[in-house]
C-alpha positions as CSV (number, residue, x, y, z in Angstrom):
1,M,75.1,20.2,-18.3
2,K,73.7,21.2,-14.9
3,G,70.4,19.5,-15.9
4,I,72.0,16.2,-16.8
5,Q,73.7,16.4,-13.2
6,L,70.7,17.0,-11.5
7,A,69.0,14.2,-13.3
8,I,71.7,11.7,-12.5
9,L,71.6,12.9,-8.7
10,L,67.6,12.4,-8.9
11,L,68.2,9.0,-10.5
12,A,70.6,8.0,-7.8
13,L,67.9,9.2,-5.3
14,G,65.3,7.2,-7.1
15,L,63.4,10.4,-7.4
16,A,63.2,10.6,-11.2
17,T,63.2,8.3,-14.2
18,A,65.6,8.2,-17.2
19,A,63.4,10.5,-19.1
20,Y,64.2,13.6,-17.1
21,T,67.8,13.8,-18.3
22,A,67.3,16.3,-20.5
23,D,67.5,20.1,-19.6
24,R,63.9,21.7,-18.9
25,N,64.5,24.2,-22.0
26,E,64.5,21.4,-24.4
27,M,61.4,20.0,-23.4
28,K,58.2,20.5,-25.8
29,S,54.5,19.9,-25.3
30,V,52.0,18.6,-27.9
31,T,48.2,18.0,-27.4
32,F,46.5,15.0,-29.1
33,T,42.8,14.5,-29.4
34,V,42.0,10.9,-28.7
35,A,39.1,8.5,-28.4
36,C,40.1,7.5,-24.9
37,Y,42.5,9.6,-22.9
38,D,43.2,6.6,-20.6
39,V,44.2,4.5,-23.6
40,G,46.6,7.4,-24.6
41,V,48.2,7.7,-21.3
42,S,49.0,3.9,-21.0
43,T,50.2,4.0,-24.7
44,L,52.7,6.8,-24.2
45,K,53.7,6.7,-20.7
46,G,57.0,5.1,-20.1
47,R,58.2,5.4,-23.7
48,P,61.5,7.0,-24.5
49,G,61.6,10.7,-24.5
50,I,58.1,11.1,-22.8
51,I,58.3,12.9,-19.8
52,S,54.6,13.2,-18.8
53,V,51.2,12.7,-20.1
54,Q,48.2,14.3,-18.7
55,K,44.5,13.7,-19.7
56,G,41.8,16.1,-19.7
57,W,38.8,17.4,-21.9
58,K,38.9,20.3,-24.6
59,E,35.6,21.4,-26.4
60,G,34.0,18.1,-25.1
61,R,36.6,15.9,-26.6
62,E,39.2,13.8,-24.6
63,I,42.7,15.0,-24.8
64,N,46.1,13.9,-23.8
65,R,48.7,16.7,-23.3
66,V,52.2,15.2,-23.6
67,T,55.7,16.9,-22.5
68,F,58.4,15.3,-24.2
69,D,62.1,15.7,-25.3
70,P,62.4,16.1,-29.1
71,Q,65.8,14.7,-29.3
72,L,64.5,11.4,-28.1
73,V,60.9,11.2,-29.6
74,S,59.1,13.0,-32.4
75,V,55.4,13.9,-32.7
76,Q,55.1,11.5,-35.6
77,S,56.2,8.8,-33.6
78,M,53.6,9.4,-30.8
79,E,51.0,9.8,-33.5
80,K,52.0,6.4,-34.8
81,W,51.6,4.7,-31.4
82,L,48.5,6.3,-30.6
83,R,47.1,5.1,-34.1
84,E,48.3,1.6,-33.3
85,A,46.3,1.8,-30.1
86,G,43.2,2.7,-31.9
87,T,42.9,6.0,-29.9
88,Y,44.3,8.8,-32.2
89,L,42.0,11.6,-33.7
90,G,44.3,14.2,-34.3
91,T,47.1,16.7,-33.2
92,E,46.0,19.8,-32.0
93,P,47.7,23.0,-33.3
94,E,49.8,24.7,-30.6
95,L,48.9,28.1,-29.6
96,N,51.6,30.9,-30.4
97,L,51.1,32.9,-27.0
98,S,52.9,36.0,-28.2
99,R,50.9,36.2,-31.2
100,E,47.7,35.7,-29.2
101,K,48.5,38.3,-26.9
102,E,49.2,40.8,-29.9
103,Q,45.8,40.3,-31.3
104,K,44.3,41.0,-28.1
105,Q,45.9,44.5,-27.6
């Protein structure tokens, strides 16, 4: 509830968009491999449930890292939008950081 109150305050001050109304612990991230990360950003940014879209490189491929509210948008919807834009190549498997730490010990 505090997250919603904060979001309303930020909206009133013009410091946030409606996408920030969910609590931070509800946010998820996903990484898409794309043909053009600029197209990925323009395709996803501003859609309901999308908090942020970052562009970058991973192993020589262009990627978009998306932070989103899973109550408002699904990974499947984002994949569909990227396919329709002609840039979707794949969805990166997310790392299980606790499992990765166990394997290093």
